[in-house]
RODO-2510 file (C-alpha; in nm, 4 decimals, decimal comma):
residues 415
     n   res          X          Y          Z
     1     m    13,7993    11,3753     6,1256
     2     s    13,8940    11,7712     6,0629
     3     e    13,6919    11,9162     6,3482
     4     k    13,8076    11,8912     6,6973
     5     p    13,5858    11,6314     6,8687
     6     t    13,4051    11,7253     7,1797
     7     n    13,4884    11,3929     7,3695
     8     l    13,8553    11,4617     7,3606
     9     k    13,9859    11,2477     7,6524
    10     i    14,2797    11,0043     7,6688
    11     n    14,2168    10,6305     7,7870
    12     g    14,3433    10,6609     8,1494
    13     q    14,3330    10,3100     8,2239
    14     r    14,5399    10,2049     7,9240
    15     l    14,7903    10,4588     7,9996
    16     w    14,8284    10,3400     8,3617
    17     d    14,8496     9,9842     8,2525
    18     s    15,1451    10,0648     8,0128
    19     l    15,3056    10,2485     8,2959
    20     m    15,2779     9,9518     8,5320
    21     e    15,4186     9,7130     8,2455
    22     m    15,7260     9,9482     8,1851
    23     a    15,7798     9,9421     8,5363
    24     e    15,8121     9,5596     8,5471
    25     i    16,1233     9,6128     8,3570
    26     g    16,3987     9,6724     8,6263
    27     g    16,1358     9,6543     8,8918
    28     t    16,2920     9,6548     9,2499
    29     p    16,1732     9,4812     9,5734
    30     k    16,0447     9,8147     9,7046
    31     g    15,8258     9,8931     9,4198
    32     g    16,0609    10,1196     9,2136
    33     c    16,2734    10,0911     8,9166
    34     n    16,6305    10,0457     8,8398
    35     r    16,6496    10,0684     8,4563
    36     q    16,9773    10,2694     8,4034
    37     t    17,1018    10,3917     8,0827
    38     l    17,2348    10,1607     7,8048
    39     t    17,2044     9,8730     8,0340
    40     d    17,0332     9,5436     7,9094
    41     l    16,7288     9,6530     8,1044
    42     d    16,7272     9,9844     7,9173
    43     r    16,7200     9,7924     7,5895
    44     e    16,4301     9,5833     7,7133
    45     g    16,2371     9,9045     7,8014
    46     r    16,3276    10,0684     7,4652
    47     d    16,2182     9,7430     7,2728
    48     l    15,8914     9,7439     7,4564
    49     f    15,8463    10,1163     7,3443
    50     t    15,9297    10,0412     6,9864
    51     r    15,6715     9,7761     6,9771
    52     w    15,3937     9,9946     7,1233
    53     a    15,4849    10,2653     6,8978
    54     e    15,4886    10,0636     6,5895
    55     a    15,1715     9,9051     6,6950
    56     a    15,0107    10,2553     6,7005
    57     g    15,1157    10,3200     6,3459
    58     c    15,4479    10,5111     6,4209
    59     t    15,7721    10,4839     6,2343
    60     v    16,0542    10,4533     6,4860
    61     t    16,3912    10,5843     6,4103
    62     v    16,7153    10,6308     6,6287
    63     d    16,9786    10,8941     6,6043
    64     e    17,3561    10,8628     6,6748
    65     m    17,3113    10,9387     7,0476
    66     g    17,0322    10,6747     7,0870
    67     n    16,7528    10,9067     7,1169
    68     m    16,4282    10,7302     6,9835
    69     m    16,1659    10,9066     6,7843
    70     a    15,8329    10,7543     6,7091
    71     r    15,6522    10,9562     6,4182
    72     r    15,2757    10,9579     6,3521
    73     p    15,2029    11,1212     6,0162
    74     g    15,0172    11,4262     5,9656
    75     r    14,7727    11,5426     5,6854
    76     r    15,0547    11,7606     5,5692
    77     d    15,3539    11,5424     5,6351
    78     d    15,5983    11,8091     5,4985
    79     l    15,5255    12,0130     5,7981
    80     p    15,7621    12,0165     6,1132
    81     p    15,6525    11,7857     6,3808
    82     v    15,5029    11,8503     6,7214
    83     v    15,7195    11,6565     6,9499
    84     m    15,6396    11,5175     7,2979
    85     g    15,9386    11,3828     7,4686
    86     s    16,1031    11,2747     7,8047
    87     h    16,3136    10,9646     7,9165
    88     l    16,2746    10,6110     8,0029
    89     d    16,6161    10,5628     8,1964
    90     t    16,5815    10,5664     8,5683
    91     q    16,8064    10,6266     8,8777
    92     p    16,9439    10,2974     9,0474
    93     t    16,6764    10,3292     9,3057
    94     g    16,4293    10,5365     9,0850
    95     g    16,0534    10,5298     9,0668
    96     k    15,8037    10,4293     8,8006
    97     f    15,6988    10,7737     8,6819
    98     d    16,0154    11,0087     8,6499
    99     g    16,0447    11,0659     8,2795
   100     v    15,8655    10,7626     8,2102
   101     a    15,5341    10,9255     8,2411
   102     g    15,6232    11,1840     7,9742
   103     v    15,7110    10,9202     7,6914
   104     l    15,4157    10,7052     7,7692
   105     c    15,1755    11,0037     7,7964
   106     g    15,2991    11,1035     7,4295
   107     l    15,2154    10,7472     7,3257
   108     e    14,8793    10,7668     7,4801
   109     v    14,8069    11,0776     7,2874
   110     v    14,8929    10,8912     6,9664
   111     r    14,6715    10,6048     7,0522
   112     t    14,3726    10,8301     7,1646
   113     l    14,3976    11,0214     6,8259
   114     n    14,4062    10,6647     6,6415
   115     d    14,0942    10,5800     6,8427
   116     l    13,9139    10,8809     6,7276
   117     g    14,0464    10,8673     6,3666
   118     y    14,1600    11,2260     6,4311
   119     e    14,4367    11,3578     6,1974
   120     t    14,6516    11,6426     6,2912
   121     d    14,7861    11,8709     6,0080
   122     h    15,1503    11,8531     6,1616
   123     p    15,3010    11,5172     6,2179
   124     l    15,3324    11,4275     6,5944
   125     m    15,6435    11,2536     6,7373
   126     v    15,7239    11,0911     7,0720
   127     v    16,0925    11,1074     7,1908
   128     n    16,2684    10,8971     7,4239
   129     w    16,6023    11,0990     7,5330
   130     t    16,8963    10,8819     7,6138
   131     n    17,0691    10,9289     7,9488
   132     e    16,8545    11,1899     8,1098
   133     e    16,9348    11,0897     8,4592
   134     g    17,3182    11,1021     8,4293
   135     t    17,3654    10,8322     8,6961
   136     r    17,5619    10,5840     8,5052
   137     f    17,7242    10,8428     8,2583
   138     a    17,7790    11,1861     8,3836
   139     p    17,6479    11,4437     8,3241
   140     a    17,2559    11,4460     8,3266
   141     m    17,0649    11,5327     8,0018
   142     m    17,3594    11,4274     7,8030
   143     s    17,1904    11,3387     7,4669
   144     s    16,9413    11,6269     7,4625
   145     g    17,2556    11,8348     7,5489
   146     v    17,4270    11,7082     7,2481
   147     f    17,1183    11,7850     7,0429
   148     g    17,0942    12,1470     7,2003
   149     g    17,4662    12,2076     7,1247
   150     a    17,5940    12,1931     7,4788
   151     f    17,8146    11,8837     7,4223
   152     t    17,9826    11,7210     7,1272
   153     k    17,9100    11,3787     7,0089
   154     e    18,2589    11,2703     7,0552
   155     w    18,2955    11,4031     7,4100
   156     a    17,9604    11,2189     7,5034
   157     y    18,0918    10,8917     7,3478
   158     a    18,3961    10,9009     7,5785
   159     r    18,2229    10,9460     7,9104
   160     t    18,2848    10,6521     8,1121
   161     d    18,0867    10,4587     8,3895
   162     r    18,2604    10,3229     8,7187
   163     e    18,3721    10,0128     8,5303
   164     g    18,5422    10,2121     8,2643
   165     k    18,2855    10,1238     7,9892
   166     t    18,2323    10,4147     7,7463
   167     f    17,9037    10,5472     7,6631
   168     g    17,9870    10,5104     7,2812
   169     e    18,0685    10,1341     7,3216
   170     e    17,7495    10,0595     7,5578
   171     l    17,5349    10,2573     7,2924
   172     e    17,6349    10,0045     7,0236
   173     r    17,6346     9,7003     7,2571
   174     i    17,2656     9,7426     7,3204
   175     g    17,2002     9,8061     6,9457
   176     y    17,0773    10,1522     6,9848
   177     k    17,3543    10,3680     6,8191
   178     g    17,1649    10,5160     6,5125
   179     e    17,2813    10,6803     6,2182
   180     l    17,0794    11,0044     6,2117
   181     p    17,2587    11,3056     6,3412
   182     c    17,1841    11,4314     6,6788
   183     a    17,1525    11,8017     6,6016
   184     p    16,8807    12,0636     6,5859
   185     q    16,6000    11,9605     6,3513
   186     d    16,3052    12,1332     6,2069
   187     w    16,0511    12,0764     6,4958
   188     k    15,7381    12,2587     6,5399
   189     c    15,7910    12,2444     6,9323
   190     h    15,8783    12,0075     7,2176
   191     l    15,6339    11,9370     7,4917
   192     e    15,7407    11,7310     7,8141
   193     l    15,5051    11,6038     8,0693
   194     h    15,6943    11,5144     8,3918
   195     i    15,6092    11,4647     8,7596
   196     e    15,6901    11,7833     8,9764
   197     q    15,9518    11,6154     9,1947
   198     g    15,8523    11,8689     9,4571
   199     p    15,5554    11,9201     9,7132
   200     v    15,3894    12,2483     9,5573
   201     l    15,1069    12,1109     9,3515
   202     e    14,9985    11,8528     9,5975
   203     a    15,0118    12,1126     9,8778
   204     e    14,7958    12,3551     9,6758
   205     d    14,5634    12,0752     9,5440
   206     k    14,6280    12,1504     9,1858
   207     p    14,6674    11,8786     8,9202
   208     i    14,8565    12,0701     8,6534
   209     g    15,1601    12,2954     8,6512
   210     v    15,2198    12,5261     8,3739
   211     v    15,6046    12,5322     8,3548
   212     v    15,7256    12,8755     8,2336
   213     g    16,1014    12,8151     8,2635
   214     g    16,3828    12,6513     8,4596
   215     q    16,6086    12,7687     8,7320
   216     g    16,9639    12,8536     8,6641
   217     i    17,2070    12,6439     8,8273
   218     r    17,5752    12,6939     8,9669
   219     w    17,7752    12,4269     9,1270
   220     y    18,0870    12,5321     9,3175
   221     d    18,3751    12,3466     9,5225
   222     v    18,4836    12,5585     9,8080
   223     r    18,8262    12,4473     9,9609
   224     i    18,9638    12,6078    10,3056
   225     t    19,3337    12,5534    10,4220
   226     g    19,3604    12,6019    10,8037
   227     k    19,6290    12,4476    11,0267
   228     e    19,6254    12,1012    11,1708
   229     s    19,7138    12,0855    11,5350
   230     h    19,6581    11,8978    11,8621
   231     a    19,2958    11,9262    11,9954
   232     g    19,3881    11,9249    12,3459
   233     s    19,6799    12,1613    12,3630
   234     t    19,5795    12,4377    12,1054
   235     p    19,3982    12,7234    12,2704
   236     m    19,0962    12,8401    12,1111
   237     p    19,2197    13,1917    12,0121
   238     r    19,5125    13,0553    11,8412
   239     r    19,3462    12,7826    11,6304
   240     k    19,3024    12,7941    11,2457
   241     d    19,0202    12,5536    11,2396
   242     a    18,9066    12,4957    10,8664
   243     l    18,5922    12,3281    10,9463
   244     v    18,4738    12,5999    11,1898
   245     a    18,5277    12,8412    10,9030
   246     a    18,3441    12,6217    10,6617
   247     s    18,0516    12,6036    10,8889
   248     k    18,0193    12,9682    10,9269
   249     i    17,9931    12,9904    10,5346
   250     i    17,7537    12,7193    10,5072
   251     a    17,5260    12,8947    10,7850
   252     r    17,5567    13,2025    10,5694
   253     l    17,4537    13,0223    10,2607
   254     d    17,1387    12,9017    10,4094
   255     a    17,0723    13,2858    10,5055
   256     i    17,1481    13,3900    10,1661
   257     a    16,8883    13,1511    10,0098
   258     r    16,6214    13,2874    10,2446
   259     e    16,6944    13,6560    10,1528
   260     h    16,6254    13,5698     9,7925
   261     g    16,3170    13,3504     9,8703
   262     p    16,1006    13,1833     9,7772
   263     s    16,2756    13,0843     9,4540
   264     a    16,6152    13,0744     9,5524
   265     v    16,7771    12,7496     9,6869
   266     i    17,1199    12,6561     9,8051
   267     t    17,2397    12,3166     9,9141
   268     v    17,5664    12,1882    10,0553
   269     g    17,5616    11,8104     9,9649
   270     v    17,9242    11,7132    10,0158
   271     i    18,1690    11,7970    10,3020
   272     d    18,5214    11,6491    10,3370
   273     a    18,7222    11,7323    10,6549
   274     q    19,0862    11,6309    10,6917
   275     p    19,2857    11,4510    10,8447
   276     a    18,9515    11,3051    10,9819
   277     s    19,0748    11,2516    11,3175
   278     r    18,8925    11,2984    11,6587
   279     n    19,1817    11,4878    11,8287
   280     i    19,3044    11,6943    11,5450
   281     i    19,1864    12,0223    11,4343
   282     p    19,0935    11,9994    11,0738
   283     g    19,3439    12,1609    10,8387
   284     q    19,1681    12,1010    10,5135
   285     v    18,8162    12,1158    10,4415
   286     s    18,6320    12,1077    10,1073
   287     f    18,2498    12,1013    10,0432
   288     s    18,0271    12,1547     9,7351
   289     v    17,7541    12,4192     9,6757
   290     d    17,4509    12,3903     9,4615
   291     m    17,2837    12,7261     9,3998
   292     r    16,9728    12,7859     9,2111
   293     h    16,7367    13,0799     9,0984
   294     p    16,5301    13,1340     8,7860
   295     e    16,6847    13,5004     8,7321
   296     e    17,0446    13,5551     8,6436
   297     a    17,0845    13,8827     8,8217
   298     v    16,9771    13,7041     9,1351
   299     i    17,2274    13,4208     9,0798
   300     e    17,5178    13,6892     9,0369
   301     e    17,4072    13,8498     9,3607
   302     m    17,4121    13,5234     9,5414
   303     d    17,7630    13,4333     9,3921
   304     s    17,8972    13,7792     9,5156
   305     k    17,7507    13,6856     9,8794
   306     l    17,9029    13,3478     9,8624
   307     r    18,2478    13,4913     9,7951
   308     a    18,1962    13,7679    10,0691
   309     a    18,0937    13,4995    10,3339
   310     a    18,4266    13,3053    10,2486
   311     e    18,6310    13,6119    10,3069
   312     e    18,4611    13,6844    10,6289
   313     a    18,5103    13,3414    10,7540
   314     c    18,8722    13,2837    10,6605
   315     g    19,0243    13,6263    10,6119
   316     p    19,0514    13,7302    10,9972
   317     h    19,2364    13,4106    11,0655
   318     d    19,4581    13,4226    10,7831
   319     m    19,3356    13,0842    10,6055
   320     p    19,3595    13,0774    10,2263
   321     f    19,0318    12,9541    10,0467
   322     e    18,9231    12,8735     9,7094
   323     v    18,5708    12,9102     9,5575
   324     e    18,5643    12,7466     9,2119
   325     q    18,2574    12,7311     8,9959
   326     i    18,2622    12,4197     8,8371
   327     w    17,9413    12,4227     8,6334
   328     y    17,6758    12,6606     8,5221
   329     f    17,3444    12,5985     8,3543
   330     p    17,1892    12,9379     8,2715
   331     p    16,8292    12,9983     8,3463
   332     v    16,5732    12,8768     8,0942
   333     q    16,2706    13,0842     7,9662
   334     f    16,0139    12,8463     7,7755
   335     d    15,8440    12,9613     7,4546
   336     r    15,5350    13,1821     7,4986
   337     k    15,3203    13,0131     7,2465
   338     c    15,3893    12,6840     7,4009
   339     i    15,3177    12,8020     7,7517
   340     e    14,9885    12,9443     7,6282
   341     a    14,8954    12,6133     7,4637
   342     v    14,9514    12,4256     7,7820
   343     r    14,7704    12,6814     7,9862
   344     g    14,4739    12,6831     7,7583
   345     a    14,4608    12,3209     7,7536
   346     a    14,4427    12,3095     8,1319
   347     e    14,1566    12,5740     8,1519
   348     s    13,9704    12,3894     7,8542
   349     c    13,9820    12,0713     8,0662
   350     g    13,8761    12,2395     8,3716
   351     y    14,1812    12,1852     8,5706
   352     a    14,3078    12,3912     8,8465
   353     h    14,6746    12,4936     8,7575
   354     r    14,9570    12,7323     8,8300
   355     d    15,2533    12,8763     8,6589
   356     m    15,5770    12,7255     8,8062
   357     i    15,9581    12,7253     8,7669
   358     s    16,1154    12,3921     8,7171
   359     g    16,3886    12,3346     9,0017
   360     p    16,5243    12,0149     8,8610
   361     g    16,6952    12,0159     8,5114
   362     h    16,5105    11,8231     8,2193
   363     d    16,5653    11,7363     7,8677
   364     s    16,3374    12,0377     7,7884
   365     c    16,5981    12,2743     7,9264
   366     y    16,8398    12,1803     7,6356
   367     t    16,5824    12,1673     7,3715
   368     a    16,4624    12,5124     7,4514
   369     r    16,8029    12,6403     7,3101
   370     v    16,6896    12,5177     6,9765
   371     v    16,3183    12,4402     6,9597
   372     p    16,0171    12,6237     7,1141
   373     t    15,9637    12,4308     7,4322
   374     s    15,7288    12,3964     7,7290
   375     m    15,6517    12,1337     7,9979
   376     i    15,3491    12,0232     8,1911
   377     f    15,4113    11,9275     8,5656
   378     i    15,1723    11,6762     8,7810
   379     p    15,1815    11,6204     9,1363
   380     c    15,3762    11,3496     9,3212
   381     k    15,3081    11,2318     9,6639
   382     d    15,5122    11,4375     9,9324
   383     g    15,6943    11,5634     9,6535
   384     l    15,9246    11,2595     9,6515
   385     s    16,1294    11,1570     9,3414
   386     h    16,4410    10,9623     9,2764
   387     n    16,3200    10,7106     9,5340
   388     e    16,1401    10,3921     9,4952
   389     e    15,8464    10,5079     9,6785
   390     e    15,7770    10,7954     9,4155
   391     w    15,4167    10,7968     9,3400
   392     t    15,1503    11,0083     9,1594
   393     e    14,7767    10,9233     9,1478
   394     p    14,6285    10,7692     8,8229
   395     e    14,3846    11,0741     8,8026
   396     h    14,6769    11,3077     8,7963
   397     v    14,8482    11,1247     8,5309
   398     e    14,5368    11,1056     8,3257
   399     a    14,4814    11,4902     8,3787
   400     g    14,8302    11,5653     8,2718
   401     c    14,7997    11,3569     7,9586
   402     n    14,4659    11,5147     7,8825
   403     v    14,6456    11,8537     7,8867
   404     l    14,9344    11,7183     7,6674
   405     l    14,6839    11,5794     7,4127
   406     r    14,5068    11,9317     7,3705
   407     a    14,8232    12,1438     7,3969
   408     a    14,9824    11,9121     7,1077
   409     l    14,6639    11,9566     6,9015
   410     t    14,6828    12,3335     6,9341
   411     m    15,0464    12,3424     6,8248
   412     a    14,9671    12,0857     6,5527
   413     q    14,7234    12,3040     6,3799
   414     a    14,8498    12,4436     6,0507
   415     a    14,8997    12,8313     6,0564
***
């Protein structure tokens, strides 16, 4: 078939059934999934995806980081493929849709085109990225990071889990250590469908988010040194309470994020106060800071305000402090043509949509370094993700997949 069919629509029930069948692998009593990367359950999920992809006429290959690539030939198979990708691994108490929806929607696009007898000019490819979650082997998005040049393969292979098992050994153990290089390839583009993992689409009753980029992220460790002393006999004016200083900084961080709203978010997720005794004034306090914004200049400004807040809280009491930046992920701008393809697909389907910035990191944030990339968001109930109660409605999955189908066909047309 050479002309675009007018009944261009995926099989929503088949897609939903595939999601539910995959969710049985590592299914939890509360209805979620525990299919952590490079476990036996991960291997079962990979094996099932392989069977489905091969049954759909795809050739499945695996690279040296375990990334799986299911290729559907194009009419001009010498052209670079249009890639649809996400991940099949989950959190320990994860849901059925995070990542998995993106992989299986890519597979459904292939199945639908097979049903229609539709040939694309460019080949299509569905990718399952290894270890997106990073829950067993840190950091997250590790294999797409190797692909995008952020990490070396050797460094990734040496990462260990809590039992001391290495990524490289476990990759080989489950039989998914391929020989293809994990490096930038000649791809036309990378499109990723994902649940939003936030509340905006649901609140605005829009089934589609057109993702134009990703937040920049900075992680810090802040350490304050006060002076331990007796809680009953040390007058308030003579105290060097490290926890009080920390609380002032944390309160100021909340205000800093609000000053740069609505896109700025700052989170303190870990606090450690020592010596952790009820009747001793804390002498050592450390806490984490997660700072995010889609603009580099704003992140720099918030960084300066964090350091000023630490000086203001600690300086008058002569308490030494450190503000150490331990990780930085720069803001990501997605490809204009890919964004336009997604937006045009949503409009042609008649779906309400809005442009969005991704707060969480995704594999697309690394592929965007080397391949034209964009993302499609669909709503999730109450914005909940990384939770066994994670949920998205069948009609929203179907809508997202219809957009993915049309965006992929737009990108798969020969110039």
